[in-house]
C-alpha positions, -999 to +999 in steps of 0.1 A: -252+408+698-266+413+660-249+379+651-268+364+681-298+378+668-292+361+636-286+329+645-317+331+667-335+338+637-320+313+614-326+283+642-361+293+648-367+291+607-346+257+607-360+240+635-399+256+626-388+236+589-380+205+601-414+204+625-432+208+596-412+186+573-416+158+600-454+162+604-457+159+564-436+130+559-450+092+563-431+086+593-458+093+624-485+069+633-519+082+621-543+074+645-574+092+634-588+102+598-598+134+608-562+143+621-541+134+656-509+113+648-481+102+670-449+120+655-413+134+662-426+166+648-426+187+683-389+178+690-380+209+668-401+231+686-387+220+720-350+219+708-354+256+699-376+261+732-345+250+754-318+268+733-334+301+734-360+301+760-398+308+758-395+336+730-381+314+704-402+282+714-434+303+714-421+319+678-416+282+660-445+270+674-468+295+663-450+297+627-452+260+628-491+261+628-496+288+606-473+267+582-499+241+586-526+262+577-506+278+546-496+244+533-532+228+531-524+201+560-545+215+585-578+201+594-598+233+595-638+240+602-641+270+607-616+304+615-619+300+653-615+263+653-584+267+631-574+296+649-573+272+685-563+243+668-532+255+650-522+288+659-527+287+697-526+248+703-488+247+684-477+281+697-480+270+733-456+242+727-430+270+733-439+271+771-412+246+773-390+272+774-397+281+806-372+256+818-346+265+797-321+284+819-327+254+849-316+229+819-287+251+807-273+257+846-278+218+847-257+208+818-231+235+826-227+214+861-235+179+849-261+170+868-281+150+843-307+136+864-315+175+872-319+182+831-336+155+826-361+162+850-363+199+836-366+189+802-395+163+813-411+191+829-411+215+799-419+190+774-450+178+797-458+219+798-458+224+766-476+191+755-505+196+782-511+229+771-514+219+736-535+190+746-559+214+765-561+237+733-571+206+712-593+193+738-613+224+742-615+227+704-625+194+702-654+194+728-669+229+709-662+222+673-665+187+671-686+176+695-688+136+699-688+110+670-699+078+689-736+079+698-744+085+735-709+098+743-703+131+757-684+153+736-660+157+765-654+123+771-646+120+734-625+150+731-606+136+758-600+105+744-593+110+712-567+138+718-551+119+748-547+089+725-519+108+702-509+134+726-495+110+755-472+091+732-463+121+712-453+133+749-432+103+759-414+100+725-403+137+727-395+135+762-372+104+754-356+117+720-349+155+734-332+142+763-311+119+743-304+141+720-292+169+745-274+139+768-254+130+738-244+165+732-251+187+759-229+216+745-253+221+721-277+239+749-248+265+759-245+285+729-277+302+727-301+319+754 
């Protein structure tokens, strides 16, 4: 039992560091000057969530958000905005882990369509919750950069412009990673 806990902590640390690294490296597609890029950085958090369930996913997402603030890569105007945009928005990615057991059961029984469906649902839930956090912070703290455009519409366009492609990329890559090596899901949770 102790070795399983150690493995959990090591994997959370490694995949969280990988998420930060993927976020910092110039392999993402920066869309907006104030932040918001299409990147591969959510993928490690989803991997942890699908291997270890919601607890691992929430922890990894939270640590990634905190590390962004600690390393100075975060765009924080005031504490509450920073809390919503980093602590909450990245933590909720871990809710993808709600589907961990279903994915693992489908992998064990060789039902690739089923685990593709649950991977898609998990990545969607995590991405949608992150989008909602950024959307709310955008309305409350950033307003609209376009004269005459309502803040809710500007925040919707701004955040959807990078979250929708990031969701699609994450879904495809996570599915192919686990489809090529499905046993990697079975060693955890």
